N, C-alpha and C positions, 0 to 999 in steps of 0.2 A: 563428450565434447570438451575440449580444453581450451582456455583462453590464453593465448601467448602474448599478445599486445598489451603493453603497459597502460596504454590509454583505455583500452577496454576494461581492463581490470579496475582501474580507477572509477570508470563510468558505472560499472556493475555495482562495485561496493557502494558508491554514492547513491545509486538508485535503491539498493536495499537498505541503506541507512535512512534514507528518506522515507521508505515504506515503513520501517519500524516506528520512526517517530510519528507517522500518520496514524499507524494502528494503535499506538499508545494514546495518541490524542482522541482518537474515536472511541476507544474504551472508556477513557475518563469522562467524555461527554455522555456516552451511553449510561454509565453508572450514575451520573447526576439525574438523568431523566428517569432512571428506574428507582431512585432513592427519593422518596416522596418528601422525606423530611428536609433533604438538602435543596430540592428544587421547588417544592411546594405548589405543584400544578393541580393537586387534588386528584390525580388519576388513581382510581382504585385498583386498575388492572395494568401494572406497569409492563406486562408481557407484550403489549401492543406495540412496543418499540423493538422487540426482538426481531422481527422481519426486517425492519429498516436496517438495523445494526448488522445483520448477517448479509444482506443485500450490499451494503456499503463494503464490507470486507471482502466479499466476493469480487465486485467490481474493482476494488483496489488492487487485489492480487492479479486480476486479469489485465489491467493497465500496466502494472509493473512488469509482468511478464513480457507484454507487447514492447515496452521500452527497452528492456534487456535484450530481447532477440533482434529489434531494429538496430540498436547500437552495435551489436556484434556483427550483424550482416553489414551494416554501413562501414564499419572499420575493416572488416575482411575484403570487401570490394575495393576500398581505398589502397589497401595493402597490395592487392593483386594488380592494380593499375600502375603501380610504382615500378 
């Protein structure tokens, strides 16, 4: 599938950029939670945060894919109606 519309390309690249920023932010928060010296929560088993981290990343990818597909379909419909 090739994206030909300039608006669609800008939207897709914008969504991907926001996704990358979100994932970096998520990883930084996760690393603070799992590093007991930095966060100081006294958790002796930091692996308890792994499930939440992976779930957040999975949901984030799903939402991003949905937005990209919806935007492409929306622009494709509007292009066909012209």
